[in-house]
C-alpha positions in Angstrom: 275.3 35.9 139.2 279.2 36.2 140.0 279.9 32.7 138.0 277.7 33.9 135.1 279.8 36.9 134.8 283.2 35.1 135.0 281.4 32.6 132.3 280.5 35.5 129.9 283.8 37.1 130.2 285.8 33.7 129.2 283.5 33.3 126.4 284.2 36.8 125.3 287.9 36.2 125.9 287.9 33.3 123.8 285.9 34.8 121.0 288.5 37.5 120.7 291.2 35.1 120.6 289.9 33.3 117.7 289.5 36.9 116.0 293.1 37.7 117.2 294.3 34.6 115.3 292.2 35.1 112.2 294.5 37.7 110.6 296.4 37.8 107.4 299.6 38.3 109.6 298.9 35.3 111.7 298.2 33.1 108.7 301.7 33.8 107.7 303.2 33.1 111.1 301.3 29.7 111.5 302.8 28.9 108.0 306.5 29.7 108.8 306.1 28.6 112.1 305.2 25.1 110.7 308.4 24.9 109.1 310.5 25.8 111.9 308.9 23.4 114.0 308.8 20.7 111.4 305.0 19.9 111.5 303.7 16.5 110.4 302.7 18.8 106.9 306.0 19.8 106.5 307.8 16.4 107.1 305.6 14.9 104.8 306.2 17.6 102.3 310.1 16.9 102.7 309.7 13.1 102.5 307.7 13.2 99.3 310.2 15.9 97.6 313.2 13.8 98.5 311.4 10.6 97.5 311.0 12.2 94.1 314.5 13.0 93.6 316.1 10.8 90.7 318.9 8.6 91.4 319.4 8.9 95.1 320.4 6.0 97.4 318.6 5.4 100.5 321.5 7.0 102.5 321.4 10.1 100.3 317.5 10.3 100.8 318.1 10.1 104.5 321.1 12.9 104.5 318.5 15.1 102.3 315.8 14.9 104.7 318.1 15.5 107.6 319.6 18.5 105.5 316.2 19.9 105.1 314.8 19.7 108.7 317.7 21.6 110.0 317.5 24.3 107.3 313.7 24.8 108.1 314.4 24.8 111.7 316.8 27.5 111.1 314.9 29.7 109.1 313.8 32.9 110.5 311.4 35.7 109.6 310.0 39.2 110.3 307.0 40.6 109.2 307.4 43.8 107.8 304.0 45.2 106.5 300.7 43.8 106.2 298.4 45.6 103.5 294.5 44.6 103.5 292.4 45.6 100.5 289.0 44.1 101.2 289.1 40.4 101.2 292.6 40.3 99.8 296.0 40.9 101.9 299.5 41.0 101.2 301.7 40.4 104.0 305.6 41.4 103.4 307.8 39.1 104.9 311.7 38.9 105.2 312.9 35.6 105.7 316.6 34.5 106.5 317.6 31.0 105.4 320.7 29.0 104.5 321.8 29.9 101.0 322.1 26.9 99.0 321.9 28.7 95.6 326.0 29.2 95.4 326.7 25.9 96.7 324.4 24.2 94.0 326.0 26.4 91.2 329.6 25.9 92.5 328.8 22.0 92.7 327.3 21.9 89.1 330.4 24.1 87.8 332.7 21.6 89.5 331.4 18.7 87.8 331.5 20.3 84.6 335.1 21.0 85.0 336.2 17.8 86.4 333.7 15.0 84.9 336.3 12.5 85.4 336.1 12.7 89.2 332.4 11.5 89.1 332.9 8.1 87.0 332.9 4.6 88.1 335.4 2.1 87.2 334.1 1.7 83.5 334.2 5.4 83.1 330.4 6.0 83.4 329.1 9.2 84.9 328.1 8.1 88.6 325.1 9.8 89.8 325.7 8.4 93.1 329.5 10.2 93.5 328.1 13.1 92.3 325.2 13.3 94.9 327.4 12.3 97.6 330.1 15.0 96.8 327.0 17.6 96.5 325.6 16.5 99.7 328.7 17.0 101.4 329.0 20.4 100.2 325.4 21.3 101.0 325.9 19.9 104.7 328.7 22.6 105.0 326.7 25.5 104.4 326.9 28.4 106.7 326.3 31.5 104.8 322.5 33.0 104.8 320.5 35.0 102.5 317.7 37.0 103.0 314.7 37.2 100.8 311.4 39.4 100.7 308.3 37.4 100.1 305.1 38.9 99.9 302.5 36.2 100.9 299.1 36.6 99.2 296.2 36.2 101.8 292.4 35.7 101.0 289.4 35.8 103.1 287.1 33.2 102.5 283.9 32.9 104.7 285.0 35.0 107.1 288.6 33.1 107.6 291.9 34.4 106.4 293.6 31.5 103.9 297.0 31.6 102.9 297.1 31.4 98.9 299.3 28.7 97.3 302.8 29.9 97.0 304.6 30.1 93.7 307.7 28.2 92.6 309.8 31.4 93.3 308.5 31.7 96.7 309.2 28.2 97.6 312.7 28.5 96.1 313.4 31.3 98.5 311.7 29.4 101.5 314.3 26.4 100.6 317.5 28.7 100.1 317.9 27.9 96.5 316.4 31.0 94.9 318.8 32.1 92.2 319.5 36.0 92.9 
């Protein structure tokens, strides 16, 4: 009898744990935790995005991948609020990430003001030279920026599912949102 009681108690606890993990807030925590821990899905996304970037050498691609890994591992967040309305929820979250927006703007401005610094020996614009400069500047980034993201979560078949992020939300997570 005692064994049956212990088994039923364990079954009940496991069932409760599943319910505790099936909340809008938990979905957001898992999503952001995947970035921090560099899940396989996040690594694949980084690799895919870097491979789609034009005019990069293999060495530059490797540097970009390492830059993004470091960036995502440094991401921090705080859940501020969860509002549930039937099968829809909004989880307001403040994230803190490395601020790349200012660096990207300043490197573009520097290129515009100093185009001859990024010319090859024939006087042609060199993507490689500019990308090396930009990567060097991005690797020096230390400033952090905080953004608020209102994650949309929807209950489908009794399970909370994080909705796709829009471009603005991805730019915030990547530290490139223009504020």
